[in-house]
Each structure stands twice: as structure tokens, then as C-alpha cells.
C-alpha positions as CSV (number, residue, x, y, z in Angstrom):
1,I,-84.0,80.5,-81.4
2,A,-87.4,79.1,-82.1
3,L,-90.3,79.6,-79.7
4,V,-93.1,77.0,-79.9
5,A,-96.4,77.7,-78.2
6,P,-98.0,74.7,-76.6
7,E,-101.0,73.3,-78.5
8,T,-103.1,73.0,-75.3
9,D,-103.7,75.2,-72.4
10,L,-101.6,74.1,-69.4
11,T,-103.5,73.6,-66.1
12,P,-101.9,75.2,-63.0
13,M,-100.9,72.9,-60.2
14,P,-103.3,72.6,-57.3
15,A,-101.4,73.7,-54.1
16,A,-102.3,74.0,-50.5
17,V,-100.5,75.1,-47.4
18,A,-101.5,73.4,-44.1
19,V,-100.5,75.5,-41.1
20,P,-101.0,74.3,-37.5
21,L,-102.0,76.9,-35.0
22,T,-102.0,75.5,-31.5
23,Q,-101.2,76.5,-27.9
24,S,-97.6,77.2,-27.2
25,A,-95.8,75.1,-24.6
26,Q,-95.9,78.1,-22.2
27,G,-99.7,78.4,-22.8
28,L,-100.1,74.7,-22.1
29,A,-98.2,74.9,-18.9
30,S,-101.0,76.9,-17.2
31,D,-102.3,74.8,-14.3
32,E,-106.0,75.5,-14.2
33,L,-106.7,72.8,-11.6
34,A,-104.4,74.2,-8.9
35,S,-105.7,77.7,-9.6
36,A,-109.3,76.6,-9.2
37,I,-108.6,74.7,-5.9
38,D,-106.8,77.8,-4.5
39,G,-109.7,80.0,-5.6
40,L,-112.3,77.8,-4.0
41,S,-110.3,77.7,-0.8
42,V,-110.0,81.5,-0.7
43,Q,-113.7,81.9,-1.4
44,E,-114.6,79.5,1.4
45,E,-112.4,81.4,3.9
46,A,-114.1,84.6,2.9
47,T,-117.7,83.5,2.8
48,A,-118.3,80.1,4.4
49,T,-119.7,79.7,7.9
50,P,-120.6,76.5,9.8
51,T,-124.1,76.8,8.3
52,T,-123.2,78.0,4.8
53,P,-121.3,75.4,2.7
54,I,-118.9,76.8,0.1
55,A,-120.6,74.9,-2.7
56,S,-123.8,76.9,-2.1
57,A,-122.1,80.1,-2.9
58,S,-122.0,81.3,-6.5
59,A,-118.5,80.7,-7.9
60,P,-117.6,81.0,-11.6
61,A,-116.1,78.0,-13.2
62,A,-112.4,78.2,-13.7
63,T,-111.4,79.5,-17.1
64,S,-108.1,79.5,-18.8
65,T,-106.4,82.7,-19.5
66,A,-103.5,82.8,-21.9
67,D,-100.6,85.2,-21.8
68,P,-101.6,88.6,-23.5
69,A,-98.4,88.5,-25.5
70,Q,-99.3,85.1,-26.8
71,A,-102.8,86.4,-27.8
72,S,-101.2,89.3,-29.6
73,Q,-98.8,87.0,-31.5
74,A,-101.7,84.7,-32.5
75,S,-103.7,87.6,-33.8
76,T,-100.7,88.9,-35.8
77,F,-100.0,85.5,-37.2
78,L,-103.7,85.0,-38.2
79,S,-103.8,88.2,-40.1
80,K,-100.7,87.4,-42.0
81,M,-102.0,84.0,-43.0
82,S,-105.2,85.3,-44.6
83,I,-103.9,84.1,-48.0
84,P,-105.8,82.0,-50.6
85,G,-104.6,78.4,-50.4
86,V,-104.0,78.4,-46.6
87,T,-105.8,75.9,-44.4
88,L,-105.4,76.5,-40.6
89,F,-105.4,73.4,-38.4
90,M,-106.4,75.3,-35.3
91,D,-106.9,74.4,-31.7
92,P,-110.1,76.3,-30.6
93,T,-108.8,76.7,-27.0
94,L,-106.5,79.3,-28.5
95,V,-109.5,81.5,-29.4
96,R,-111.2,80.7,-26.0
97,D,-108.2,81.7,-24.0
98,S,-107.4,84.9,-25.9
99,D,-109.0,88.4,-26.3
100,E,-111.3,89.6,-29.0
101,S,-108.5,90.4,-31.3
102,V,-107.9,86.7,-32.0
103,S,-111.6,85.8,-32.6
104,G,-111.7,88.9,-35.0
105,A,-108.6,87.7,-36.8
106,V,-110.2,84.2,-37.2
107,S,-113.3,85.8,-38.7
108,N,-111.3,87.8,-41.1
109,F,-109.3,84.7,-42.1
110,E,-112.6,82.8,-42.8
111,E,-113.8,85.5,-45.1
112,T,-110.7,85.3,-47.3
113,P,-111.4,83.3,-50.5
114,N,-109.9,79.8,-50.8
115,T,-109.0,79.6,-47.1
116,E,-110.3,77.1,-44.6
117,V,-110.2,76.3,-40.8
118,A,-109.8,72.7,-39.8
119,L,-109.9,71.8,-36.1
120,T,-107.4,69.8,-34.2
121,P,-108.6,67.7,-31.3
122,L,-108.8,69.7,-28.1
123,Y,-105.4,71.0,-27.1
124,D,-104.1,69.3,-30.2
125,A,-104.1,65.9,-28.4
126,D,-101.4,63.5,-29.5
127,V,-103.6,60.9,-31.3
128,A,-100.7,58.6,-31.9
129,A,-99.9,58.4,-28.2
130,L,-103.5,57.8,-27.4
131,T,-103.6,55.0,-30.0
132,H,-100.5,53.4,-28.6
133,A,-102.0,53.6,-25.1
134,D,-105.1,51.8,-26.4
135,N,-107.3,54.8,-25.7
136,G,-108.9,55.4,-29.0
137,A,-112.1,56.5,-27.4
138,L,-110.4,59.6,-26.1
139,I,-109.5,60.5,-29.7
140,E,-113.1,60.7,-30.6
141,Q,-113.9,62.6,-27.4
142,T,-111.3,65.3,-27.9
143,Y,-112.4,65.9,-31.5
144,E,-116.0,66.1,-30.3
145,E,-115.1,68.6,-27.5
146,S,-113.1,70.6,-30.0
147,A,-116.1,70.9,-32.4
148,N,-118.4,71.8,-29.5
149,L,-116.0,74.5,-28.3
150,A,-115.6,75.9,-31.8
151,K,-119.3,76.1,-32.2
152,S,-119.8,77.9,-29.0
153,L,-117.1,80.5,-30.1
154,S,-118.8,80.9,-33.5
155,V,-115.8,79.4,-35.3
156,S,-116.6,77.4,-38.3
157,G,-114.3,74.5,-38.7
158,S,-114.2,70.8,-39.7
159,T,-113.0,67.8,-37.7
160,S,-112.8,65.7,-40.8
161,Y,-109.1,65.8,-41.3
162,A,-106.0,65.3,-39.2
163,L,-102.6,66.9,-39.7
164,L,-100.2,64.3,-38.3
165,P,-96.6,64.9,-37.2
166,S,-93.9,62.7,-38.6
167,T,-93.7,59.0,-37.9
168,V,-97.2,57.7,-38.6
169,D,-98.2,54.1,-38.2
170,Q,-101.1,51.9,-39.3
171,N,-102.6,51.6,-35.8
172,T,-103.0,55.4,-35.6
173,V,-104.7,55.6,-39.0
174,E,-107.1,52.8,-38.1
175,A,-107.9,54.6,-34.8
176,L,-108.6,57.9,-36.7
177,D,-110.9,56.0,-39.1
178,Q,-112.8,54.5,-36.2
179,S,-113.2,58.0,-34.7
180,G,-114.9,59.2,-37.9
181,L,-112.1,61.1,-39.6
182,E,-112.2,61.2,-43.4
183,G,-108.6,62.0,-44.3
184,I,-105.1,62.5,-43.0
185,L,-102.1,64.7,-43.9
186,L,-98.7,63.1,-43.4
187,S,-95.1,63.6,-44.6
188,D,-94.2,62.0,-47.9
189,Q,-91.2,60.6,-45.9
190,D,-93.6,58.3,-44.1
191,I,-95.0,56.9,-47.3
192,P,-92.2,57.3,-50.0
193,H,-93.1,56.2,-53.4
194,T,-91.6,52.9,-54.6
195,G,-90.0,52.0,-57.9
196,F,-88.7,54.3,-60.6
197,T,-90.6,57.5,-61.4
198,Y,-89.6,60.5,-63.5
199,A,-92.0,62.9,-61.8
200,T,-93.1,63.7,-58.3
201,P,-96.4,61.9,-57.6
202,S,-99.5,63.8,-56.7
203,A,-100.0,64.6,-53.1
204,R,-103.4,63.1,-53.3
205,T,-103.1,59.4,-52.4
206,E,-104.6,56.6,-50.4
207,V,-103.0,54.9,-47.3
208,Q,-103.7,51.3,-46.5
209,A,-103.9,50.4,-42.8
210,G,-105.1,47.0,-42.0
211,N,-108.6,46.8,-43.6
212,V,-108.8,50.6,-43.8
213,Q,-108.1,52.6,-46.9
214,M,-107.7,56.2,-45.7
215,P,-107.7,59.2,-48.1
216,A,-104.5,61.0,-47.6
217,L,-102.4,64.0,-48.7
218,A,-98.6,63.5,-48.8
219,I,-96.9,66.6,-47.6
220,D,-93.9,67.6,-49.8
221,S,-91.1,67.5,-47.2
222,A,-88.5,69.3,-49.3
223,V,-90.6,72.3,-50.1
224,S,-91.9,72.4,-46.5
225,D,-88.3,72.4,-45.2
226,A,-87.5,75.3,-47.5
227,L,-90.6,77.2,-46.3
228,A,-89.4,76.7,-42.7
229,G,-85.9,78.0,-43.6
230,H,-83.8,75.0,-43.6
231,V,-82.6,72.5,-46.2
232,D,-80.7,69.2,-46.2
233,S,-77.4,70.0,-47.9
234,G,-76.2,66.4,-47.9
235,Q,-73.7,67.2,-45.1
236,G,-76.2,68.4,-42.6
237,T,-79.0,71.0,-42.3
238,A,-78.3,74.4,-43.8
239,E,-80.2,77.5,-42.5
240,L,-81.7,79.8,-45.0
241,S,-82.4,83.5,-45.0
242,A,-85.9,84.8,-45.7
243,L,-85.0,85.6,-49.3
244,D,-83.3,82.2,-49.9
245,S,-86.3,80.4,-48.4
246,R,-88.7,82.2,-50.8
247,Q,-86.6,81.6,-53.9
248,L,-86.1,77.9,-53.0
249,V,-89.9,77.4,-52.4
250,L,-90.7,79.0,-55.7
251,G,-88.0,77.1,-57.5
252,L,-88.9,73.7,-56.1
253,S,-92.6,74.2,-56.9
254,A,-91.7,75.2,-60.4
255,I,-89.6,72.2,-60.9
256,T,-92.4,69.9,-59.7
257,Y,-94.8,71.6,-62.1
258,R,-92.4,71.4,-65.1
259,E,-91.8,67.7,-64.6
260,R,-95.2,67.1,-66.2
261,P,-96.8,70.4,-67.1
262,N,-99.5,68.6,-69.0
263,D,-100.5,66.7,-65.8
264,A,-101.0,69.1,-62.9
265,R,-100.3,67.1,-59.8
266,A,-101.3,68.4,-56.4
267,M,-98.7,69.7,-54.0
268,V,-99.2,70.2,-50.3
269,I,-96.7,71.9,-48.0
270,S,-96.9,72.4,-44.2
271,L,-95.0,73.6,-41.2
272,D,-94.1,71.5,-38.2
273,R,-95.7,72.5,-34.9
274,S,-92.3,73.3,-33.5
275,D,-91.5,75.6,-36.4
276,I,-94.1,78.1,-35.4
277,A,-94.0,77.8,-31.6
278,G,-94.9,81.2,-30.3
279,F,-96.8,81.9,-33.6
280,G,-93.8,83.3,-35.3
281,S,-93.8,86.5,-33.2
282,D,-92.1,89.6,-34.4
283,S,-89.9,89.6,-31.3
284,A,-86.2,89.4,-31.2
285,A,-86.6,85.6,-31.5
286,R,-87.8,86.2,-35.0
287,S,-85.5,88.6,-36.7
288,Q,-86.3,90.4,-40.0
289,S,-84.2,87.8,-41.9
290,D,-85.9,84.8,-40.3
291,P,-88.1,82.9,-42.8
292,L,-90.6,82.2,-40.0
293,N,-91.0,85.8,-39.1
294,P,-94.8,86.4,-39.8
295,S,-94.1,89.0,-42.5
296,N,-91.5,86.8,-44.3
297,L,-93.6,83.7,-44.0
298,S,-96.6,85.5,-45.3
299,G,-94.6,86.9,-48.2
300,T,-93.3,83.5,-49.2
301,I,-96.7,81.8,-49.1
302,R,-98.3,84.7,-51.0
303,A,-95.6,84.6,-53.7
304,L,-96.1,80.8,-54.1
305,M,-99.9,81.2,-54.4
306,D,-99.6,84.1,-56.8
307,A,-97.3,82.1,-59.1
308,S,-98.8,81.4,-62.6
309,W,-98.2,77.7,-62.3
310,V,-100.1,77.4,-58.9
311,D,-103.8,77.1,-58.3
312,P,-104.6,77.8,-54.6
313,H,-106.7,75.0,-53.0
314,T,-108.0,74.3,-49.5
315,V,-107.4,71.0,-47.9
316,T,-111.0,69.9,-48.5
317,E,-110.7,70.8,-52.2
318,M,-107.5,68.7,-52.4
319,F,-109.2,65.7,-50.9
320,A,-111.8,66.0,-53.6
321,L,-109.2,65.3,-56.3
322,E,-108.7,61.9,-57.8
323,P,-106.0,59.9,-55.9
324,D,-102.7,59.2,-57.7
325,D,-102.0,55.6,-58.6
326,A,-98.3,55.8,-57.7
327,Q,-97.2,53.0,-55.5
328,R,-96.0,53.9,-52.0
329,E,-94.5,52.1,-49.1
330,D,-96.8,50.7,-46.4
331,L,-96.8,52.3,-43.0
332,P,-95.3,50.3,-40.1
333,T,-97.9,48.6,-37.9
334,E,-96.8,50.5,-34.8
335,E,-94.0,52.9,-34.2
336,L,-93.6,55.0,-31.0
337,N,-92.6,58.6,-31.3
338,S,-89.9,60.2,-29.3
339,G,-91.3,62.3,-26.5
340,E,-94.9,61.2,-26.8
341,I,-96.9,60.8,-23.6
342,T,-96.6,57.3,-22.3
343,S,-99.5,54.8,-21.6
344,N,-98.3,54.9,-17.9
345,E,-98.8,58.7,-17.8
346,I,-102.2,58.5,-19.4
347,N,-103.3,55.8,-17.0
348,R,-102.1,57.9,-14.1
349,L,-104.2,60.8,-15.4
350,D,-107.2,58.5,-15.8
351,T,-106.9,57.2,-12.2
352,A,-106.4,60.6,-10.7
353,Q,-109.4,62.1,-12.6
354,H,-111.6,59.2,-11.4
355,T,-110.6,59.9,-7.8
356,I,-111.2,63.6,-8.2
357,A,-114.6,63.0,-9.7
358,T,-115.6,60.8,-6.8
359,Y,-115.1,63.7,-4.3
360,A,-116.2,66.5,-6.7
361,N,-119.6,64.7,-7.2
362,L,-120.2,65.0,-3.4
363,S,-120.6,68.8,-3.8
364,E,-123.6,70.8,-5.0
365,D,-121.7,71.9,-8.1
366,P,-119.2,69.3,-9.3
367,D,-118.2,71.3,-12.3
368,L,-116.3,73.7,-10.1
369,I,-113.7,71.0,-9.8
370,L,-114.3,68.6,-12.7
371,G,-113.9,71.3,-15.4
372,P,-110.4,72.4,-14.3
373,A,-109.4,68.8,-13.6
374,G,-110.3,67.7,-17.1
375,D,-108.7,70.8,-18.6
376,T,-105.4,70.2,-16.9
377,A,-105.4,66.5,-17.9
378,K,-106.1,67.3,-21.5
379,R,-103.3,69.8,-21.7
380,A,-100.9,67.0,-20.8
381,L,-102.0,65.1,-23.9
382,A,-100.9,67.9,-26.3
383,T,-98.7,67.0,-29.2
384,G,-96.8,70.2,-28.7
385,L,-95.4,68.8,-25.4
386,R,-93.4,66.0,-27.1
387,S,-90.3,68.2,-26.8
388,E,-91.4,69.6,-23.4
389,S,-91.6,66.6,-21.1
390,A,-91.0,68.7,-18.0
391,I,-94.1,70.7,-18.6
392,R,-96.2,67.6,-19.2
393,Q,-94.8,65.9,-16.1
394,G,-95.8,69.0,-14.1
395,L,-99.4,68.8,-15.3
396,V,-99.6,65.1,-14.6
397,D,-98.1,65.7,-11.1
398,S,-100.6,68.5,-10.5
399,V,-103.6,66.2,-11.2
400,E,-102.2,63.5,-9.0
401,A,-101.5,65.9,-6.2
402,V,-105.1,67.0,-6.1
403,S,-106.2,63.4,-6.3
404,T,-104.1,62.5,-3.2
405,L,-105.3,65.6,-1.4
406,F,-108.9,64.7,-2.0
407,S,-108.3,61.0,-1.0
408,N,-107.3,62.2,2.5
409,S,-109.8,65.0,2.8
410,L,-112.6,63.2,4.7
411,S,-112.0,61.5,8.1
412,V,-113.7,60.4,11.3
413,Q,-111.9,62.1,14.2
414,R,-110.4,59.8,16.8
415,S,-112.5,59.5,20.0
416,S,-112.0,58.4,23.5
417,T,-114.1,55.5,24.9
418,I,-117.8,56.3,24.6
419,N,-120.1,55.1,27.4
420,I,-123.5,53.8,26.5
421,I,-125.9,53.1,29.4
422,S,-129.2,53.2,27.5
423,E,-130.7,50.6,25.3
424,A,-131.8,53.2,22.7
425,T,-129.5,56.2,22.3
426,E,-127.3,58.1,19.8
427,L,-123.6,57.7,19.2
428,P,-121.8,61.1,18.9
429,L,-119.1,61.3,16.2
430,H,-116.9,64.1,14.8
431,I,-116.5,64.1,10.9
432,R,-113.8,66.2,9.3
433,N,-114.0,67.6,5.7
434,D,-110.9,69.3,4.3
435,L,-112.3,69.6,0.8
436,P,-112.6,73.1,-0.7
437,V,-116.3,72.5,-1.2
438,S,-119.1,71.0,1.0
439,A,-119.7,67.3,0.8
440,G,-122.9,65.3,1.0
441,V,-122.0,61.9,2.6
442,V,-123.5,59.0,4.4
443,I,-122.2,57.9,7.8
444,R,-122.5,54.2,8.6
445,I,-121.6,52.2,11.8
446,E,-120.6,48.6,11.5
447,S,-120.6,46.5,14.6
448,H,-119.6,42.9,14.8
449,D,-121.0,42.5,18.3
450,N,-124.7,42.1,18.8
451,R,-124.5,44.1,22.0
452,L,-124.6,47.3,19.8
453,T,-126.3,47.8,16.5
454,A,-127.0,50.9,14.4
455,T,-130.6,51.4,13.6
456,K,-129.9,53.4,10.3
457,D,-127.3,55.2,8.3
458,V,-127.2,59.0,8.6
459,A,-126.9,61.4,5.6
460,V,-125.2,64.7,6.3
461,S,-123.8,67.7,4.5
462,L,-120.3,68.5,5.7
463,P,-119.2,72.2,5.3
464,A,-115.9,72.8,3.6
465,H,-112.8,72.9,5.8
466,G,-114.7,72.1,9.0
467,T,-115.7,69.5,11.5
468,T,-119.3,68.4,11.9
469,N,-120.9,66.7,14.9
470,V,-123.0,63.7,13.7
471,S,-125.3,61.5,15.9
472,I,-125.9,58.0,14.9
473,P,-129.0,56.2,16.4
474,V,-128.0,52.9,18.0
475,E,-129.5,50.1,20.2
476,A,-127.5,48.5,23.0
477,H,-128.0,45.3,24.9
478,G,-126.2,43.8,27.8
479,S,-122.8,44.9,29.1
480,G,-119.2,44.9,27.8
481,N,-116.4,46.7,26.0
482,I,-116.6,46.6,22.2
483,Q,-115.1,48.2,19.0
484,V,-117.2,49.6,16.1
485,E,-116.1,50.7,12.7
486,V,-117.3,54.0,11.3
487,H,-117.4,54.4,7.5
488,I,-117.9,57.4,5.3
489,L,-119.8,56.6,2.1
490,D,-120.9,58.5,-0.9
491,P,-124.7,58.6,-1.7
492,K,-124.3,55.4,-3.8
493,G,-122.9,53.5,-0.9
494,N,-119.2,53.4,-1.8
495,V,-116.6,53.8,0.9
496,I,-114.7,57.1,0.2
497,A,-112.5,57.5,3.3
498,P,-110.5,55.4,5.7
499,S,-112.6,53.7,8.3
500,Q,-112.1,54.6,12.0
501,S,-112.4,52.2,14.9
502,V,-114.3,53.7,17.9
503,P,-114.1,52.1,21.4
504,I,-117.5,51.7,23.2
505,R,-118.3,50.8,26.8
506,V,-121.8,49.2,26.8
507,R,-123.7,49.2,30.1
508,A,-127.2,49.1,28.8
509,D,-128.6,47.3,32.0
510,W,-127.4,50.2,34.2
511,E,-130.4,52.2,33.3
512,N,-132.8,49.4,34.3
513,V,-131.0,48.9,37.6
514,G,-131.0,52.6,38.3
515,T,-134.7,52.8,37.6
516,L,-135.4,49.9,39.9
517,V,-133.3,51.4,42.7
518,I,-135.0,54.7,42.5
519,A,-138.4,53.1,42.4
520,I,-137.7,51.1,45.6
521,L,-136.4,54.2,47.3
522,L,-139.6,56.1,46.4
523,A,-141.7,53.2,47.7
524,V,-139.8,53.1,51.0
525,I,-140.2,56.9,51.4
526,L,-143.9,56.6,50.7
527,A,-144.3,53.8,53.3
528,V,-142.5,55.6,56.0
529,G,-144.6,58.7,55.4
530,I,-147.8,56.8,55.7
531,V,-146.7,55.1,59.0
532,R,-145.7,58.4,60.5
533,S,-149.0,60.0,59.5
534,L,-150.9,57.1,61.1
535,R,-149.0,57.4,64.3
536,R,-149.6,61.2,64.6
537,G,-153.3,60.8,64.0
538,R,-154.1,58.0,66.7
539,K,-157.5,58.4,68.7
540,H,-157.6,58.7,72.7
541,A,-159.9,56.8,75.1
542,P,-163.5,58.1,75.7
543,V,-164.0,61.0,78.4
544,D,-166.7,60.8,81.2
545,P,-169.2,63.8,80.9
546,A,-169.4,64.3,84.7
547,E,-165.7,64.3,85.1
548,F,-165.4,66.7,82.1
549,S,-167.9,69.1,83.7
550,Q,-166.1,69.1,87.1
551,D,-162.8,69.8,85.3
552,Q,-164.4,72.8,83.6
553,R,-165.8,74.3,86.8
554,A,-162.4,73.9,88.5
555,S,-160.8,75.7,85.6
556,R,-163.2,78.7,85.9
557,R,-162.7,79.1,89.7
558,A,-159.0,79.1,89.2
559,V,-159.3,81.9,86.6
560,W,-161.6,84.0,89.0
561,R,-159.2,83.7,91.9
562,H,-156.4,84.9,89.8
563,R,-158.3,88.0,88.8
564,T,-159.2,89.0,92.4
């Protein structure tokens, strides 16, 4: 046996492992909007009075709280993944919704050499579904929100790259390019190489989508399947033990390297989101022989990265490599994925959020409602719900239910016929507000009869869950029975509630007639009084002095006789 040493030093093969770390389906099922509405209603019942609207009270914005067990699993998984060559594609809401153990585990991971955190869009939004729904602007928005949240949590992460699930099309790649992304990771089964080749092409490649040439990393599906514990046997999928999984990963990677040892080609492997649902917890669901048990998965990845033919790289370092010139098939222009959220569901969410915003903006603190509403809607967009349509439907229904509730929350109470007998008066109305917050609105009266006109609109603040008396100044002329329409408007003048017809009986001349009658009566009384006074004060005829003196003497004699 002759052993021949190579004349040149062999370069190890650049390798990276892309691991998605996102909310589990159970974590996504949390309905923050319903919880926030219930919380506001309870607070209003406890603190609100007719003069103290609920929105004026200090209420914390609704925050999401994940299951403590999920947080513990995430923390364990993160600590196990602190291995050179691992890039985490992480949804930052996972850190926000967990305890300090998760944020600490993320910090420890970031300190591990040759590791990297890449950010998914918020809640790992399904970018393919958003593209198919012609809502590319939301892709950019969810990536921006993800970056802002990560920054607020002191998590360093890049939004430059997207880890895409299987079945990628050109439209999605173009939408990601327009959103500012610099590269994508996709399965090599989406872009298989064409023609004959005696060696596996490098993972570093370029993908053509329309006029866009997007840098890409082709994930080795065979090694990735082995890492997840299953392999295509030709007659179906065979499940592997943890030991078999590790040996197969090492063996396949060694074969790839030995195909062209003098030409180290990059290799990228990854796990599907569904493979690590629940973060590979050490519960009964992940037995000691399960390849996806955190300890077993960590052991397999570490064994791969410690192999002499492997050079651990981050995803960013892999994109810095020169692209391979191997020819690959083009992506289809558009291909829908099974289970992705539909354009109809996205449109329903958009419509419901718009309605909720209309009423939330009437309050002193709209974010008390807008925050939870947006949070619940974005959960429904998650890629992880492709296989959990019931959870997604529940979230969509929840947003729509609040939208319907708000649409019927403001009303003008029905009224019996109102009598108006003055030319200038006020029309009394009763306005109901069933929102969980106070609402600043404008009340307007519309009359199609010139016998009654409103002199101005009236702005009023309606306390939550209460009825408010509102007086609208009006001017009346003439007499007759009419109908007026009462509208509830937002401060911008948009109608935000069903109009209510109010019957009015106008008798504006009755006041003038009554005044005239009273004036005439007063005049008659005054005249009668004067006549009577004149009659009582009439003068008598003149008296003769001699006759008066004789009468006086006769009176004195009569008095003297009486005394004697």
C-alpha cells in the first residue's frame, strides 16, 4: 500500500447552518386584541364615572405574554445552538414575549465566535403570501418593525437576508429585492442544477427573477433532511435515530467535500420551521433518541463544525464568497404554497384594521387599541401558520369581530316627537357610546325643510359605555311636522355611525301669539284698574258755608243733650 501526501494544502469546506427560531403555533394563537378590549372594559367599570372618561385614566398598553414553558424551551434551545457556524433566523417577538432567560441566552449566543443573528420579519410574516396578495409594502413594513423591536431589546441582528420555506417563485424574490433585502436562502430543490455535473455545486449562487439578480444560498436538502432525522429511501421517508442522523450528516458532508477536495465549495444546511416547532423541547415529545432533541441536535451540528474538512461560516460570510457558475433552473413566475394566508384573508384584516383605527382615533390614547389590533393581525400573517389554518382563522375572526363591535358602538337614541315653539332654541338628543374608551365626536343635524335649521355642529366627548345628553342649537320658522337626520361624525367630518331620523313638531309662531295675548291681557287689566281708580276718586258739589256752620251747631247740641 502506497500513501501519497497531497502536494498542496487542502482548504476546508465553508459550511453554515441556518436555524429558524420563531413563535410556535400556540404562541401565535394568543389573542392580544380581545384581551386588551376586555381589560379596557374592566378598567372602565372600575374607574369610569359620567365625568371621567376611561381614556383619561392611565392604562398600560397591551403586551403579549408567551407561555413560560415556551420561554424555557427557547432559552434551552438557544444555549444549545451556541456553536460556531450557526446563524439564527430569529423573530424578535420571541425575546419580547419571554422572560430574561431568553434575552440572556441570545446575548450568550451573540458572543460565541462565528455565530450570527438574522431577523425574520415581525412574527415571521409569510412574504410569499404577501407577494401573492400584491401587498409588497407590508413586507418592508414587517422587516422594519422587526429591526426596530430588536433594537429596543438590545438584540443585534440583520434584516438583509431571508430564509425562505420551500416553493419559491420569481415574484417573491422581486418583492424582497424591492424591500431592500440583499440575499435569500432557499432549497436546492427549488433551483436544481441543470446538465451533467460530477460534483455538488457550491451553495453560493445567483437567482434570476425578472430583471433582478438576487444573491442566494442553495440549502443542501439531503443533508438538511438527515439533520432533521429523516431521509428519502426511494420507497418513502425513513426516520432516523439521533446516532444515525449524526453519522449521515457527517458522511454526506464528507462525500461532498471529497468530490472536489481541491475546490472547497460552500455548503449550507437548515431546518424547516415545522421541524423545530416548540423549539425542540426536552419533553416527552422529544425523546432521547430523537435527532431534534436539543442535546442531540446540538451534538450533530457541533460534530459537523468540528470536522477537519469543514470551516464554520456565518450566513453573511457565505454571501461574501464568489458565486458558483453552475447553471440552475429558473424559478417559476408565481406558485402558491399550500396553507399560505390568502389575499381574501389579508384584505379582510386590512378592512377590519381600518375600521378599528377609525374608532380608536376618537379616543385620547388610540394606541390602547391600535397596538393590540395590529399585533393580532400580524400574528395571522405568520409563516408558521401554514399548517395551522384554524389558528389563523381564529385571529382573523377576532379582528373582524372587534371591527363589527366598534361599527355598532355609537348611536343616536330613538326619540319621541320633539315640540319646538320658539324661533331660537336647542334640540335635545341622547347619544350612546358602547366603546371601551371615551370618544370625541361631532353631532350634526341635517334638515331638508327650511322651517328648521341647525345653527352649528356640536363637538362632544362621549364617556365609555354611557349615554350623553347633547343640545344642538336650532332656528325654527313657521309651523308644521318635519323629520331631521342626526349624524355622528369624527373630527374630520366623516360619518362614523348610522344616522337617526328624529320627528319634530314645529310651532315657532305660538310663542309670538302667546306673547301678544299676554300683552293684551295686561293692557286690559291696566285699563280697568285706571277706570276704577278714577271712579273712586270723583269730586262732590261745593258746600254753602252758612249751611255748614248750622249743621255743625246742630251736631254739638245733639251731643250735649246726650250727655245730660
